[in-house]
C-alpha positions as CSV (number, residue, x, y, z in Angstrom):
1,M,54.0,28.5,-10.0
2,S,54.8,25.0,-10.6
3,R,52.8,22.1,-9.4
4,R,54.7,19.0,-7.7
5,T,54.1,15.7,-9.9
6,G,51.3,13.7,-8.9
7,R,49.1,16.1,-7.7
8,G,46.1,18.0,-8.2
9,R,45.7,21.7,-8.5
10,L,43.1,24.1,-7.5
11,A,43.3,27.3,-9.7
12,I,41.2,30.2,-7.8
13,V,40.6,32.3,-11.1
14,G,39.4,35.8,-11.5
15,L,37.6,36.2,-14.6
16,G,37.2,40.3,-14.4
17,P,34.3,42.3,-14.8
18,G,32.5,40.4,-18.3
19,G,34.0,39.8,-21.5
20,A,37.5,38.1,-22.6
21,P,39.4,41.5,-23.4
22,W,39.8,42.3,-19.8
23,R,40.8,38.8,-18.5
24,T,44.3,38.2,-18.1
25,P,46.3,35.1,-20.2
26,A,47.2,33.7,-17.1
27,A,43.4,33.5,-16.2
28,D,42.4,32.3,-19.6
29,A,45.6,30.0,-19.4
30,L,44.4,28.1,-15.9
31,V,41.0,27.8,-17.6
32,T,41.8,26.3,-21.0
33,E,44.0,23.8,-18.8
34,A,41.8,22.8,-16.0
35,T,40.1,19.2,-16.3
36,D,37.2,20.5,-14.0
37,V,35.5,24.3,-14.0
38,V,33.7,25.0,-11.0
39,G,31.7,28.2,-10.4
40,Y,28.2,30.3,-10.3
41,T,26.0,28.9,-13.6
42,T,26.5,32.8,-14.8
43,Y,30.2,33.1,-14.5
44,L,30.4,29.6,-16.0
45,D,28.2,31.2,-19.3
46,I,30.8,34.3,-19.5
47,L,33.2,31.3,-20.6
48,G,31.5,30.1,-23.3
49,P,31.9,27.0,-24.4
50,P,34.2,24.3,-22.4
51,A,37.3,23.2,-23.7
52,A,37.5,19.8,-25.5
53,G,36.9,16.8,-22.3
54,Q,36.3,19.8,-19.5
55,V,33.6,18.9,-17.1
56,R,31.9,22.2,-16.0
57,H,30.3,22.0,-12.6
58,P,27.5,24.8,-12.2
59,S,25.9,26.4,-8.6
60,D,24.2,28.5,-7.1
61,N,25.5,32.0,-6.2
62,R,24.6,31.5,-2.5
63,A,27.0,28.3,-2.1
64,E,30.4,29.5,-2.0
65,G,31.2,26.7,0.9
66,R,30.1,24.0,-0.6
67,R,31.2,25.4,-4.5
68,A,34.6,25.6,-2.7
69,A,35.0,22.2,-0.7
70,H,33.8,20.7,-3.9
71,A,36.4,22.2,-5.9
72,L,39.1,20.7,-3.8
73,D,37.7,17.4,-3.5
74,L,38.1,17.4,-7.1
75,A,41.8,18.5,-7.1
76,A,42.2,15.7,-4.4
77,E,41.5,13.3,-6.9
78,G,44.5,14.5,-8.9
79,R,42.2,16.9,-11.2
80,S,43.5,20.3,-12.7
81,V,40.4,22.3,-11.2
82,A,39.8,25.8,-11.9
83,V,36.9,27.6,-9.5
84,V,36.2,31.1,-11.1
85,S,35.1,34.4,-9.6
86,S,33.7,37.7,-11.9
87,G,36.3,40.3,-10.8
88,D,38.9,39.8,-8.8
89,P,38.6,36.2,-6.5
90,G,40.2,38.1,-3.9
91,V,37.7,40.7,-3.4
92,F,34.3,39.4,-1.7
93,A,34.9,36.3,-3.5
94,M,35.8,32.7,-4.2
95,A,39.4,33.0,-2.8
96,A,38.2,33.4,0.7
97,A,35.8,30.7,0.4
98,V,38.6,28.3,-0.4
99,M,40.8,29.6,2.3
100,E,37.8,29.2,4.8
101,Q,37.9,25.4,4.0
102,L,41.4,25.1,4.3
103,D,41.0,27.0,7.5
104,R,38.4,23.9,8.8
105,P,40.0,22.0,11.6
106,D,38.0,19.0,10.2
107,R,39.4,19.4,6.7
108,P,39.8,15.9,4.9
109,A,43.6,14.9,5.1
110,A,43.1,14.4,1.2
111,W,43.1,18.2,0.8
112,E,47.1,17.8,1.3
113,D,47.6,16.8,-1.8
114,V,46.4,20.1,-3.5
115,D,48.4,22.4,-4.9
116,V,46.2,26.1,-4.7
117,V,47.1,29.2,-6.2
118,V,45.1,32.4,-6.9
119,S,45.1,34.6,-10.2
120,P,43.6,37.7,-10.1
121,G,41.5,39.8,-12.1
122,V,40.2,43.0,-13.1
123,S,37.8,43.8,-10.1
124,A,34.4,45.9,-10.8
125,A,35.4,48.7,-8.6
126,Q,38.4,49.0,-11.2
127,A,36.0,48.4,-14.1
128,A,34.0,50.6,-13.2
129,A,36.3,53.6,-12.2
130,A,38.0,53.0,-15.5
131,R,34.4,53.7,-17.8
132,A,34.3,56.8,-15.3
133,G,37.6,58.2,-15.5
134,A,39.7,58.1,-12.1
135,P,37.2,58.5,-9.1
136,L,39.5,56.3,-7.1
137,G,42.6,58.7,-7.7
138,H,43.0,59.1,-4.2
139,D,42.5,56.7,-1.2
140,F,39.5,54.8,-1.0
141,A,37.3,52.3,0.9
142,T,35.5,48.9,-1.0
143,I,32.6,48.1,1.5
144,S,30.0,45.2,0.4
145,L,26.2,46.3,1.8
146,S,25.0,42.7,1.8
147,D,24.4,41.7,5.5
148,N,24.0,38.1,4.6
149,L,27.5,37.2,6.6
150,K,27.8,40.2,8.6
151,P,25.3,42.2,10.6
152,W,23.9,45.8,9.3
153,S,25.0,47.3,12.4
154,V,28.8,46.7,10.9
155,V,27.8,47.7,7.7
156,E,26.7,51.0,8.6
157,S,29.4,51.4,11.5
158,R,31.8,51.0,8.7
159,L,30.2,52.9,5.9
160,A,30.1,56.1,8.8
161,A,33.9,55.6,9.9
162,A,34.6,55.8,5.8
163,A,32.4,58.3,4.9
164,A,33.5,60.4,8.0
165,A,37.1,60.0,6.9
166,D,36.4,61.2,3.3
167,F,37.6,58.0,1.3
168,V,35.6,57.6,-1.8
169,L,33.4,54.5,-1.4
170,A,33.0,51.7,-3.9
171,L,29.7,49.4,-2.6
172,Y,29.1,46.1,-3.8
173,N,26.4,44.1,-3.4
174,P,24.2,47.5,-3.1
175,A,20.9,45.6,-3.5
176,S,19.3,42.1,-4.5
177,R,15.9,40.3,-4.5
178,H,16.1,39.3,-0.6
179,R,17.7,43.1,0.4
180,H,16.1,46.2,-0.7
181,S,15.8,48.7,2.2
182,Q,19.6,48.6,2.8
183,L,21.1,50.8,-0.1
184,G,18.2,53.7,1.0
185,R,20.0,53.4,4.6
186,A,23.2,53.5,3.4
187,L,23.0,56.7,1.2
188,A,21.6,58.2,4.5
189,V,24.7,57.5,6.3
190,I,26.9,58.5,3.9
191,G,24.7,61.7,3.0
192,A,25.4,62.9,6.7
193,H,29.4,63.4,5.8
194,R,28.8,64.2,2.0
195,G,27.2,67.4,0.0
196,P,24.3,66.5,-2.0
197,D,25.8,67.4,-5.5
198,T,28.4,64.2,-4.8
199,P,29.2,62.7,-7.5
200,V,28.2,59.0,-7.8
201,V,29.3,56.5,-10.2
202,V,26.2,54.2,-11.1
203,A,27.8,51.2,-13.3
204,R,25.9,48.1,-14.6
205,D,27.1,45.3,-16.4
206,V,30.7,46.5,-16.9
207,G,32.4,44.8,-19.8
208,R,29.3,42.6,-20.5
209,A,26.6,43.3,-23.0
210,G,24.1,46.1,-21.5
211,E,26.5,48.0,-19.9
212,Q,25.5,50.8,-18.5
213,V,27.4,53.8,-16.4
214,D,25.7,57.1,-15.4
215,V,27.0,59.7,-12.9
216,V,24.3,61.0,-10.6
217,P,24.7,63.7,-7.7
218,L,24.2,61.7,-4.2
219,A,20.6,63.2,-3.7
220,G,19.6,62.4,-7.1
221,M,20.4,58.6,-6.8
222,D,17.8,56.1,-7.4
223,A,18.0,53.2,-5.2
224,V,15.2,51.2,-6.9
225,A,16.9,51.4,-10.3
226,V,20.2,49.3,-8.6
227,D,20.5,45.6,-8.2
228,M,23.2,42.8,-7.6
229,R,25.2,43.8,-11.1
230,T,25.5,47.4,-10.2
231,I,28.8,48.8,-8.4
232,L,28.7,52.4,-7.1
233,I,31.5,54.6,-6.4
234,V,30.5,57.7,-4.0
235,G,33.0,60.6,-4.5
236,S,35.0,62.3,-1.4
237,S,34.3,65.9,-0.8
238,Q,37.4,66.2,-3.4
239,T,36.2,64.4,-6.6
240,R,35.4,66.7,-9.3
241,M,33.6,66.2,-12.9
242,V,35.7,67.0,-15.9
243,D,34.8,67.2,-19.8
244,V,36.6,64.6,-21.5
245,P,37.5,64.8,-25.2
246,G,35.5,62.4,-26.7
247,W,33.2,61.3,-24.2
248,D,29.2,61.5,-24.4
249,R,28.8,62.2,-20.5
250,R,31.5,64.2,-18.1
251,G,34.0,62.3,-16.1
252,V,34.6,62.0,-12.7
253,Y,38.1,61.9,-10.8
254,T,39.5,62.4,-7.8
255,P,42.6,64.8,-7.0
256,R,46.0,62.9,-5.9
257,R,46.9,66.2,-4.0
258,Y,44.4,68.1,-1.2
259,P,43.9,71.7,-1.7
260,D,45.9,72.8,1.1
261,V,48.9,70.8,0.1
262,P,51.5,72.7,-1.5
263,A,52.5,72.1,-5.2
264,D,56.1,71.4,-4.6
265,A,55.3,69.4,-1.5
């Protein structure tokens, strides 16, 4: 997307799950070209040292709205700004936060002089699935277990509906220092529609130092060991384990075809 002369730019950039090898060339270019980079401190650290003359603007992880407004204000001054998210910025991340600010009825007139571009990234669900094999090989639903921005009753109703419909479930934000009980309650809802041996991919820090990926049965899930740096993929009724050559653990995949569909369909 070209930028109109004299206008600032706000690039909303997905950094992928961790290290640079899983970052797109487009994302790298937008960050390198930026005069200012705005983001959660941990995500800025992932980028390494700033480019010459580049200014970094770190903030707390729960300050998405203020971060988005700050990035828009900087861009309105004519700067080239990158606001960064881990994974994909459109999945529970900064793209929605920026759009929410742009949707304000009182948005500053200066923001009209900003060109906005969204640069996608590898999502946490995609990264975890790749490490496990192909658990997202059929229909799946992505649900955040955080009830900071929506009522728990909404979370629970969506879990029940998706589990009853036999979707594979990618569960984001499963637990945090402030949220300890929700994961156990979520697993109970899912367990009403899944067998105890359903494979669950437990992936933490995928693509970063300390990466750990395990596959456990649903009935054996240890909710205590899960935190915000973990993503869970809960299989459907069709999800299977498979021996993959060269792997030190069994792989997980969800077949593309249901068993009652003819092979020549």
